[in-house]
C-alpha positions as CSV (number, residue, x, y, z in Angstrom):
1,M,-11.4,12.1,-2.2
2,K,-9.7,13.7,0.5
3,L,-7.1,11.2,1.0
4,T,-5.3,12.4,-2.1
5,K,-2.2,14.1,-1.5
6,I,-1.5,17.6,-3.3
7,A,2.1,17.1,-4.3
8,L,1.6,18.5,-7.7
9,I,0.2,21.7,-6.1
10,V,2.9,21.9,-3.6
11,F,5.5,21.3,-6.5
12,A,4.1,24.1,-8.3
13,L,4.3,26.4,-5.2
14,I,7.8,25.6,-4.8
15,I,8.4,26.6,-8.2
16,G,6.5,29.5,-7.9
17,V,8.3,30.6,-4.8
18,A,11.8,29.9,-6.3
19,G,10.9,32.2,-9.2
20,C,9.9,35.2,-7.4
21,S,12.7,37.8,-7.4
22,S,14.7,38.5,-4.3
23,D,13.0,42.0,-3.7
24,D,9.5,40.8,-3.6
25,D,8.6,41.4,-0.1
26,S,5.2,40.4,-0.9
27,S,5.9,36.7,-0.6
28,T,4.5,34.6,2.2
29,T,6.2,31.8,4.1
30,I,4.3,29.0,5.3
31,S,5.6,28.0,9.1
32,Y,4.7,24.9,10.2
33,R,5.0,23.5,13.9
34,D,7.7,21.6,15.2
35,R,7.3,17.9,14.0
36,T,8.6,16.3,17.2
37,E,6.5,18.6,19.4
38,V,3.4,17.6,17.5
39,Y,4.0,14.1,17.5
40,A,4.3,13.9,21.3
41,E,0.8,15.5,21.5
42,D,-0.3,13.3,18.7
43,I,0.7,9.8,20.4
44,L,-0.6,10.9,23.6
45,E,-4.2,11.4,22.3
46,I,-4.0,8.3,20.2
47,E,-2.9,6.1,23.1
48,T,-5.4,7.7,25.2
49,F,-8.1,6.7,22.9
50,L,-6.7,3.1,22.6
51,E,-6.9,3.0,26.7
52,T,-10.4,4.5,26.9
53,H,-12.1,2.6,23.7
54,Y,-13.1,-0.9,23.0
55,L,-14.2,-2.8,19.9
56,N,-17.9,-3.0,20.3
57,L,-19.2,-6.3,19.0
58,E,-22.8,-5.9,20.4
59,D,-24.3,-5.8,17.0
60,N,-21.5,-7.2,14.8
61,A,-20.2,-10.5,16.1
62,F,-16.7,-11.5,15.0
63,D,-15.3,-15.1,15.0
64,F,-11.9,-15.0,16.9
65,V,-11.3,-18.5,16.4
66,D,-12.0,-19.1,12.7
67,L,-10.7,-15.7,11.4
68,Y,-11.7,-16.7,7.7
69,N,-15.4,-18.1,8.6
70,P,-17.4,-16.5,6.0
71,S,-19.5,-14.9,8.6
72,N,-16.5,-12.6,9.4
73,D,-16.5,-11.1,5.8
74,D,-19.4,-8.8,6.3
75,F,-17.6,-7.5,9.8
76,E,-17.4,-3.8,10.5
77,I,-15.4,-2.4,12.9
78,V,-17.2,0.1,15.6
79,F,-15.2,1.7,18.5
80,S,-17.1,2.8,21.6
81,A,-15.9,4.6,24.8
82,L,-15.3,2.6,28.1
83,E,-17.5,3.2,30.8
84,D,-16.7,3.2,34.5
85,G,-16.4,-0.5,35.7
86,S,-16.8,-1.9,32.2
87,T,-15.4,-5.3,31.6
88,E,-14.5,-4.9,28.2
89,T,-11.0,-5.2,26.9
90,A,-9.5,-1.8,26.0
91,L,-8.1,-1.7,22.6
92,I,-4.5,-1.1,24.0
93,D,-4.9,-4.6,25.4
94,M,-6.3,-6.3,22.6
95,P,-3.7,-9.0,21.0
96,Q,-4.8,-7.7,17.5
97,L,-3.4,-4.1,18.1
98,K,0.1,-3.9,16.6
99,F,2.5,-1.3,15.7
100,K,5.4,-0.4,13.2
101,M,7.7,2.4,13.2
102,V,7.3,4.8,10.1
103,E,9.9,7.5,9.0
104,D,8.7,11.0,8.9
105,P,8.4,11.7,5.0
106,A,9.5,15.3,5.5
107,E,12.3,15.1,8.4
108,E,14.8,12.5,8.3
109,G,15.3,10.4,11.6
110,L,12.2,11.1,13.2
111,F,10.1,8.0,13.4
112,Y,6.4,7.6,14.2
113,K,4.7,4.8,16.0
114,L,2.0,3.6,13.8
115,Y,-0.9,1.4,15.8
116,Y,-2.7,-0.8,13.6
117,L,-5.7,-3.1,14.5
118,E,-5.1,-6.4,12.6
119,M,-8.7,-8.1,13.0
120,R,-7.4,-10.6,10.0
121,Q,-4.7,-10.0,7.8
122,G,-6.3,-11.3,4.7
123,L,-5.3,-14.4,2.6
124,G,-5.1,-13.0,-0.9
125,N,-2.3,-11.2,-2.6
126,E,0.3,-8.8,-1.0
127,V,-0.3,-5.1,-1.2
128,H,2.9,-3.3,-2.3
129,F,3.8,0.1,-1.3
130,I,3.5,1.3,-4.8
131,D,0.3,-0.7,-6.1
132,K,-3.1,0.6,-6.5
133,A,-5.3,-0.8,-3.7
134,V,-9.1,-1.5,-3.8
135,L,-10.9,-0.9,-0.6
136,T,-13.8,0.5,1.4
137,Y,-12.9,2.8,4.3
138,E,-13.6,5.2,6.9
139,G,-11.6,8.2,8.3
140,S,-12.6,9.8,11.7
141,T,-10.9,11.9,14.4
142,T,-10.4,10.5,17.9
143,E,-13.4,12.3,18.8
144,S,-15.3,10.1,16.5
145,F,-16.0,12.7,13.9
146,V,-16.1,10.8,10.4
147,F,-14.6,13.4,7.8
148,D,-14.2,10.8,5.1
149,N,-15.6,7.4,3.7
150,A,-16.2,4.9,0.8
151,I,-19.1,2.3,1.3
152,N,-18.4,0.9,-1.9
153,P,-15.1,-0.4,-3.3
154,T,-12.7,2.4,-4.4
155,S,-9.2,2.2,-5.6
156,F,-6.1,4.5,-4.7
157,E,-2.6,4.5,-5.9
158,L,-0.8,4.2,-2.8
159,T,2.3,6.2,-3.8
160,T,2.4,9.5,-5.2
161,V,3.7,9.7,-9.0
162,L,2.6,13.0,-10.4
163,S,-0.7,12.5,-9.0
164,G,-2.9,10.2,-6.8
165,G,-1.4,8.7,-3.7
166,V,-2.5,8.6,-0.2
167,V,-0.9,10.0,3.0
168,T,2.1,8.0,4.3
169,G,0.5,6.7,7.5
170,F,-2.6,5.1,5.3
171,R,-0.1,3.5,2.7
172,E,1.9,1.7,5.5
173,S,-1.1,0.6,7.3
174,L,-2.6,-0.9,4.3
175,I,0.8,-2.9,3.0
176,E,0.5,-4.8,6.1
177,F,-2.7,-6.5,4.9
178,K,-3.5,-8.8,2.0
179,T,-6.3,-9.0,-0.7
180,A,-9.7,-11.2,-0.8
181,T,-9.2,-14.5,-2.2
182,S,-12.2,-14.6,-4.1
183,F,-15.8,-12.8,-4.7
184,S,-19.4,-13.7,-5.4
185,E,-22.3,-11.8,-6.6
186,N,-25.1,-10.8,-4.4
187,N,-29.0,-10.9,-5.4
188,D,-28.6,-7.2,-6.0
189,G,-25.7,-7.4,-8.3
190,T,-23.2,-6.1,-5.8
191,L,-19.9,-8.0,-5.3
192,A,-19.2,-9.8,-2.0
193,Y,-15.4,-10.3,-1.2
194,H,-14.0,-13.2,0.9
195,E,-11.0,-13.8,3.0
196,H,-10.0,-10.4,2.7
197,G,-7.9,-8.2,5.0
198,I,-9.6,-6.1,7.8
199,G,-8.2,-3.4,10.0
200,A,-8.0,0.0,11.3
201,A,-5.1,2.3,11.9
202,F,-4.2,5.4,14.1
203,L,-2.0,8.0,12.3
204,P,-0.2,10.6,13.9
205,S,-0.6,13.6,12.0
206,G,3.1,14.0,10.9
207,I,2.2,10.8,8.6
208,G,-1.3,12.1,8.1
209,Y,-1.8,15.8,6.8
210,F,0.2,17.5,9.4
211,G,-0.3,21.2,8.8
212,Q,-2.5,21.1,6.1
213,T,-6.3,21.8,6.9
214,L,-8.9,19.5,5.6
215,T,-12.4,21.2,5.0
216,T,-13.8,19.6,8.1
217,V,-10.5,18.6,10.0
218,S,-8.0,21.0,11.4
219,S,-4.2,20.7,11.0
220,Y,-2.2,18.7,13.3
221,T,-4.9,16.5,13.8
222,P,-4.2,12.6,14.4
223,L,-6.7,10.3,12.1
224,I,-8.2,7.0,12.5
225,F,-9.0,4.8,9.5
226,K,-11.1,1.7,9.2
227,F,-10.6,-0.6,6.2
228,N,-11.2,-3.7,4.3
229,V,-8.9,-4.5,1.6
230,F,-10.4,-6.3,-1.3
231,D,-7.8,-6.1,-4.1
232,R,-4.8,-4.6,-5.6
233,V,-3.4,-3.8,-8.9
234,L,0.2,-4.1,-9.8
235,L,1.1,-0.9,-11.5
236,D,3.7,-0.5,-14.3
237,H,4.3,2.9,-14.6
238,D,6.4,3.1,-17.5
239,N,4.9,0.1,-19.4
240,D,8.3,-1.7,-19.7
241,G,7.0,-5.1,-18.5
242,I,8.2,-4.9,-15.0
243,P,5.9,-4.1,-12.1
244,S,6.9,-0.9,-10.6
245,F,7.4,-2.7,-6.9
246,L,9.9,-4.7,-8.6
247,E,12.0,-1.8,-9.8
248,D,12.9,-1.0,-6.3
249,L,16.2,-2.6,-6.7
250,D,17.6,-1.9,-3.1
251,N,14.4,-2.9,-1.5
252,D,14.0,0.3,0.5
253,A,10.4,0.9,-0.4
254,N,11.5,3.7,-2.4
255,V,11.2,3.5,-6.1
256,F,12.5,7.3,-6.5
257,D,16.1,6.5,-5.8
258,D,16.8,3.5,-8.0
259,D,18.0,5.1,-11.3
260,T,20.3,2.7,-12.9
261,D,21.6,5.2,-16.0
262,E,21.6,8.0,-13.8
263,N,19.3,10.2,-16.1
264,S,17.3,11.6,-13.4
265,A,14.2,9.2,-14.6
266,P,14.0,6.6,-12.0
267,D,13.9,2.9,-13.5
268,F,10.0,2.7,-12.4
269,F,9.5,5.7,-14.8
270,D,12.0,4.8,-17.5
271,A,11.2,2.5,-20.5
272,D,15.2,2.1,-21.1
273,D,16.6,1.4,-17.6
274,D,20.1,1.1,-18.3
275,G,19.9,3.6,-21.0
276,D,21.7,1.4,-23.7
277,G,19.1,2.4,-26.5
278,T,17.2,-0.8,-26.2
279,N,13.9,-0.5,-24.3
280,T,13.8,-2.6,-21.0
281,I,10.6,-4.7,-22.3
282,D,12.9,-6.0,-25.4
283,E,15.5,-7.2,-23.1
284,I,13.3,-9.5,-20.7
285,E,10.9,-12.4,-21.4
286,L,7.3,-12.0,-20.1
287,I,6.0,-15.7,-19.4
288,S,2.7,-16.9,-18.0
289,Y,2.0,-20.3,-16.9
290,E,-1.4,-22.0,-16.7
291,L,-0.3,-25.6,-16.4
292,D,2.1,-27.6,-14.1
293,D,4.6,-30.1,-15.2
294,D,2.0,-32.8,-15.8
295,G,-0.4,-30.7,-17.9
296,L,-2.6,-29.9,-15.0
297,P,-4.0,-26.4,-14.1
298,F,-3.1,-24.9,-10.8
299,L,-6.1,-25.3,-8.6
300,T,-4.5,-23.3,-5.5
301,K,-2.1,-20.6,-5.1
302,A,0.1,-22.9,-3.5
303,D,0.2,-25.2,-6.6
304,A,1.3,-22.2,-8.8
305,Q,3.7,-20.9,-6.1
306,N,5.3,-24.8,-5.9
307,H,5.8,-24.8,-9.7
308,F,7.7,-21.6,-9.5
309,D,9.8,-23.1,-6.6
310,T,10.5,-26.4,-8.1
311,S,9.8,-26.7,-11.6
312,D,12.7,-27.5,-14.1
313,Q,10.5,-25.0,-16.5
314,I,11.5,-21.9,-14.4
315,D,14.9,-20.4,-15.6
316,A,17.5,-19.4,-13.2
317,N,17.0,-15.8,-14.0
318,E,13.3,-16.0,-13.7
319,V,11.6,-13.4,-11.7
320,L,8.2,-14.1,-10.0
321,I,5.7,-11.2,-10.8
322,D,2.5,-12.3,-9.3
323,I,-0.2,-15.3,-9.2
324,Q,-3.7,-14.5,-10.4
325,F,-7.0,-16.1,-9.7
326,D,-9.2,-16.5,-13.0
327,F,-12.6,-16.6,-11.5
328,S,-14.0,-18.2,-14.6
329,D,-12.6,-21.4,-14.1
330,N,-11.2,-21.1,-10.7
331,T,-7.8,-21.8,-11.6
332,Y,-4.5,-19.8,-11.2
333,T,-2.0,-18.4,-13.5
334,L,1.7,-17.7,-12.6
335,N,3.0,-14.6,-14.0
336,T,6.8,-14.0,-14.5
337,F,9.7,-12.5,-16.3
338,V,13.0,-13.7,-17.2
339,A,15.8,-11.3,-16.4
340,T,18.2,-12.5,-19.3
341,D,21.7,-12.2,-18.9
342,S,23.3,-12.7,-22.3
343,N,26.8,-12.2,-21.4
344,G,26.8,-14.0,-18.0
345,N,28.3,-11.2,-16.0
346,G,25.9,-11.3,-13.3
347,I,23.6,-8.3,-14.5
348,P,20.4,-8.6,-16.4
349,D,20.4,-7.1,-19.8
350,Y,18.0,-4.8,-18.9
351,L,20.1,-3.0,-16.3
352,D,23.5,-3.7,-18.0
353,D,24.6,-0.9,-20.6
354,T,27.4,-3.1,-21.8
355,Y,24.8,-5.2,-23.6
356,P,24.0,-5.5,-26.5
357,E,27.3,-4.1,-27.6
358,E,27.4,-1.6,-30.1
């Protein structure tokens, strides 16, 4: 899968270079172009594409009034070039085209305009920056050359942790969408997803592959990704009971800078977050709710959310993990954890190295 970043390889190269003696004149330094200069070229190329192409609905209609009409579940995005005299709406003028500013992963203070086309956001679960996402996709250049695709649902970890991960621009696009609410089985045994997110993103190379050369795509090439977001998996990298996205304590979408005990192992990769000798999983309480206060199952996601928001069963220090749909009986389960604060000092036990007392 060409989307996978090569963080380990780069790390190995850095270690290798650092280990070379200073009198070794045979070492080679890789020189990349100025990132600001490349961005200026990329955004011009992307916006030119958006101004000269449209969403082709000739063979694939889309219901813009009822976005979650079942007929839209099979919609596939197709872009075509505008011809002279065309009455089609250019992509740049579509109300569905949005953008966000994304900081360069390598150069602090440099931000990219990331355009994305939101055909529909999706009605399922939120996709977090460190989740595993399940999707179909197609990657192409502005010249409509397809360099990568997956026609069957495939999964990717969105943040590089030792291995896996996708490029920054793709991750930042996917987290703007939500998953499907349900699925059904087709006659051929394949699955049909419903009410999922459908979109496309237009990536400057600085949040793509930048100076890396793919087998079929040259370096410094802006990319286009079309995708359908079907599902997501909450990852718990250290198996401490707390999903990794909830270990981003400062909410800056970066789990690597949250290290409570300052032992160089960030909390999401540390089984004992506060370093007090008691594992995190033994300082929290994991709870699942399948019934409301009246003993009735949650028939909608809103029912489960309302239970968390209003029920006296919910502890003041209880944290929502997720609400899962059970396809076997069409009900929902509310999953939480209690961030116990035994000494009442306002710091949860799992982040408080003063508790338990020795």
